[in-house]
C-alpha positions in Angstrom: -23.0 52.8 31.1 -25.8 50.3 30.4 -29.5 50.8 30.4 -30.1 49.3 34.3 -27.0 51.7 35.6 -28.5 54.7 33.3 -32.0 54.0 35.3 -30.6 54.3 38.5 -28.0 56.8 38.0 -31.3 59.0 36.9 -33.0 58.0 40.7 -30.0 59.0 42.2 -30.0 62.0 40.2 -33.8 63.2 41.3 -33.5 61.9 44.8 -30.1 63.5 45.6 -30.4 67.1 43.3 -34.4 67.7 43.1 -36.7 65.3 45.5 -34.9 64.2 48.8 -38.2 64.9 50.8 -39.9 62.8 48.5 -38.1 59.9 49.7 -37.6 60.9 53.1 -33.9 61.6 52.6 -31.8 63.7 54.5 -28.9 66.0 52.7 -27.1 68.2 55.0 -26.4 72.0 54.3 -24.2 70.6 51.3 -25.8 68.2 49.6 -24.3 64.9 51.2 -26.7 61.9 52.1 -25.5 58.8 53.9 -25.0 56.0 51.2 -26.7 53.8 53.4 -30.0 55.5 53.9 -29.9 56.5 49.8 -29.7 52.5 49.3 -32.5 51.8 51.8 -34.8 54.5 50.5 -33.9 53.3 46.9 -34.7 49.6 47.7 -38.2 50.6 49.4 -38.6 52.3 46.4 -38.1 49.3 44.4 -34.7 50.3 42.8 -31.8 48.0 43.6 -29.3 49.9 44.7 -26.1 48.5 46.5 -22.9 50.0 47.0 -21.1 48.4 44.6 -23.9 50.0 41.8 -23.5 53.2 43.6 -19.4 53.0 43.2 -20.0 51.8 39.6 -22.5 55.0 38.7 -20.3 57.3 40.7 -17.0 55.5 38.3 -18.6 55.3 34.8 -20.6 58.5 34.5 -18.8 60.6 31.9 -20.3 63.7 33.3 -19.1 62.8 36.8 -21.7 64.1 38.6 -21.8 62.3 41.9 -19.0 62.8 44.2 -18.7 60.3 47.3 -17.0 61.7 50.4 -13.3 60.8 51.6 -14.6 58.3 54.0 -16.9 56.7 51.2 -20.0 57.3 53.6 -21.5 60.0 52.1 -22.5 61.0 48.2 -23.7 64.4 46.7 -24.5 65.8 43.1 -21.9 67.7 42.2 -24.2 70.9 40.5 -27.7 70.7 39.2 -29.8 71.2 42.2 -33.2 72.4 42.2 -33.0 72.5 46.0 -31.1 74.9 48.0 -27.5 73.2 48.8 -24.0 75.0 49.6 -21.5 73.3 47.7 -18.8 75.1 49.2 -17.6 76.3 45.6 -15.5 79.6 45.8 -15.8 82.3 42.9 -13.5 81.8 40.4 -12.2 83.8 37.0 -13.3 82.0 34.4 -12.1 81.8 31.0 -12.6 84.4 28.1 -15.4 82.3 26.6 -17.5 79.5 27.8 -20.1 77.9 26.3 -23.9 76.7 26.3 -25.3 74.0 24.9 -29.5 73.9 24.6 -32.1 72.9 22.3 -33.0 74.7 19.2 -36.7 75.5 20.5 -35.3 77.7 23.2 -33.2 79.7 21.2 -36.1 82.3 20.5 -36.9 82.6 24.6 -33.0 83.3 25.3 -32.9 85.6 22.5 -35.3 87.4 24.7 -34.7 87.0 28.3 -31.0 85.3 28.2 -29.9 82.2 30.4 -31.8 81.9 33.6 -31.2 79.3 36.0 -35.0 78.2 35.7 -35.7 75.8 38.6 -32.0 75.3 39.2 -29.4 76.8 41.4 -27.3 78.0 38.2 -27.1 78.1 34.6 -24.8 75.3 33.4 -21.8 76.8 30.7 -19.1 74.4 29.3 -15.9 74.8 28.9 -15.6 74.0 25.2 -18.0 73.3 22.5 -18.3 69.3 22.1 -19.1 69.2 25.5 -22.0 72.0 25.0 -23.1 70.2 21.9 -23.5 67.2 24.0 -25.3 68.5 26.4 -27.7 70.5 23.3 -28.5 67.0 22.3 -30.2 65.9 25.0 -32.9 68.2 24.8 -33.6 68.0 20.8 -31.6 69.3 18.0 -28.6 71.3 19.6 -27.4 74.7 19.5 -24.2 76.3 21.0 -24.3 79.4 22.2 -20.9 81.2 23.1 -21.0 83.3 26.4 -18.3 86.4 27.1 -17.8 85.0 30.2 -14.4 87.0 30.8 -16.4 90.0 30.1 -19.2 89.2 32.6 -16.8 88.4 35.0 -15.0 91.9 34.3 -18.6 93.5 34.9 -18.9 91.7 38.2 -20.5 88.8 37.6 -19.5 85.4 39.7 -18.6 82.2 38.6 -18.1 78.8 40.4 -16.6 75.9 38.8 -18.0 72.3 39.8 -15.8 69.4 40.9 -16.1 67.8 37.2 -15.6 71.1 35.1 -18.8 72.6 34.6 -19.2 76.2 34.9 -22.0 77.8 37.3 -23.5 81.6 37.0 -26.8 82.9 38.0 -27.3 84.0 35.0 -26.2 85.2 31.5 -28.0 88.5 30.1 -28.1 88.5 26.5 -25.7 91.1 25.6 -23.0 88.5 26.4 -24.5 85.9 24.6 -23.2 85.0 21.1 -25.7 83.1 18.9 -23.6 81.0 16.2 
């Protein structure tokens, strides 16, 4: 994605995942916003979005962060919200092992507290090491942690998988982490 599309994508993430109210955008209970409303608020904020640009961003985003409704009138973020939305995900048995990419500077805190969701609704886990490494690199020198997701599930933790393959869980206690 080119620099301008990346800028637009970040704006859409901000609005759909974290601050719709700041821009006067209304999301339904499941995180959907009308595309026409998103375009209007973006243009008001000097972000020249169009329907074609939105379709480019949705189609080109390698992480598939956004979904467009079947009727093509609404858009939502697939995960990563710091606001309450019901993504209508059903609990699912995870693979035996999942991974979490983070920056090296966070490892000491994770060793003490485990993985916490912070301001987001869930902790995000990757299905493989390369994906987790890519996630961790966004925040500094990357570290990939193993997560004993099968054992967690056996012990009663609920896992969900978003439409783009990201695994979600409320938290990961230290006992289920493998520090590599």
